[in-house]
N, C-alpha and C positions, 0 to 999 in steps of 0.2 A: 593257820595263821588268825592272830587276836580279830576280833569283827574290827573295832575302828581302822588297822592296818589294811586288811582285805576290802571295806571300805572304800581308801585312798585309792587304794589300786587298780575298783571301778571306777572311781570317780577317774584319775589321771586316762584310761583307755578309753573311758566314754567323751574324757577329750579330743585325746586323740583321733579317733573315731570320726569325730563329728568334724574335726578343722576339715581331714583330712575329703569327709565326702560334702563340706559346706565350699574346698578348694575345688574339686572335681565337679561341682553343679558353675560355679564360679568360670571355671574356665570353657563347659559347654557353654552357656551364654555370653561368655566372652566371642569362642569362634560363630554363636550362630550370629549375634550382631553384625561381625567379620565377615561371613557367606552374606548378609544383605546386604553391604557397602561395596559386594565386590557385584552382586546382581544388579544395584541401582546406578552402580559405573556403569553397565552393561549395558541398560535399558539405556541410561541420558548420553549415550555418546554417538555424534552426530549419522552414522554409519555402524547401525547394531546387528549383532549376530540373530538372528532367528531360532536357531538351533542349541548354540551355546545359552540364552536368554532361557528358553523352555528347559532346558536342561538345568539350569541352577537355583532357578521359581522351583520347580519340581523338589529336587535336593534339597531346595531350606525350609519348604512345609515340613518334609519327610523327619526333617532333622528338628522341624519344631512338637512336629507328633512326636519322637521318638526320646525330648528332653526329660519326660515323665511321667506318672502314668494321670497324673494331673493335666498338664494337655492334650487333648485326646482330639479326633476329625470335630469332633459338635466345638469346638476352639476357635479353630483354624477363623480367622475372621472376615468380613467381606471385601475387606482390603489385599488381603491375602490372595482371596480367592481370585481377583481383579488381577493382581501381579503376575498369577499364573496363568491367570486361560485370557484375559479379555487386553490385556496391554498384548501380547506376540499378534492379536488382531487390528488392533491398532497400527503395529510396524509394519503389518502388512498393507494397511492400507495407506499411511503414510511415510514410509520406510523410514519413518524414527517418531520420538513424540517429546522430543527437545521443546518445540515452538510450544505445547500448550504446558499453560501452568496455573494452579488454582491458589496462587496468591491473590487475585485479584478477588477471587472467590469468597477467600477466606475471610479477606478485607470486606467488604462488605455483609458478610453475618459478621463480625463484630461491629460495625459500625449499627446493624441490627439491632442486636442484644443487646447494647448498649442503651439504644431507641425506644424499644419497644421498655427494657427493666426502669428506666428514667422516666416514662412516658409521663406525661398527666391530660392526658386526653383521650375522648371516649374509646377511641378507633386508634387502636397502637398500629395495627398491620397497614392501616392506609400512611400513617407517618410514615412508617418507613418505604413507604411505597413512593410517596414525597421524599420524600431523603432521598433515597435513587436515581428519583428522575432529575432532581437536582444537582448530585454528584455528576451526572450524565453530561447533563447541558451545560453545564460549568467547568468542565472533563479541561478543555479546551486555552480555559482561561486562565494566565498564571503571570507572578511576574515575575516583569524581563526583566535583566541584570543594568546594569547603569554602564554605559558606556567609558573607559577608564585608560588612558594616557598614559603613560609611565614616561616621567619629564629623566631628560640625559641625568647619570648619577653623577658625571661632574658640578652640574647646575644647582645639582640641590646638595653637591657638598659643600661646595661658596656659597651658597645661600646660612647652612650651618654654620659656618667660619663667622661669616659677615653676623650673623647674629650672637655667634658664642663671643665676638670682641667685644657685641654695643655690650649686653650683658656684663663682661668682665672692665671695661674702664666707661664707657657708659658716655662715649663717642660715635661717631659715624664712622663707617668703612669707606674709605677716600675707595675708590675702584676708577 
């Protein structure tokens, strides 16, 4: 075979091999995400099954480790460890963990970061603490909705007809 044809043939097979490898990695990552979704649904249910959660969590971490040589045990994050070990302890104590949420903590962290990086004060940490205290003190204060009573639709329709008649004819509508 001539050199350019050999090269073209080699590049063709490299592309096929690479696309099949990428496809298998993509499928493995997709399955890993689906496994996490199933685990999360089990954990966040109102009546979680501890044995099933433990098995799914261990399988989820094992799948993470088996994904490639890059993701080894050293790459298991603290969140993964908490999911596999400590969530089960919390479920045993509180029967479920659905009532716990970190949204408030995350929001406070966002506010703290904003305050810290935009602060021109001498002590940004103190400013963050003051902001948190101010937020908790004014938490119960919120704008109240105005009372609204809907008028009868017939009366509203009659008023609209009177207004339309007045605009088109210039006369008052006699009722």
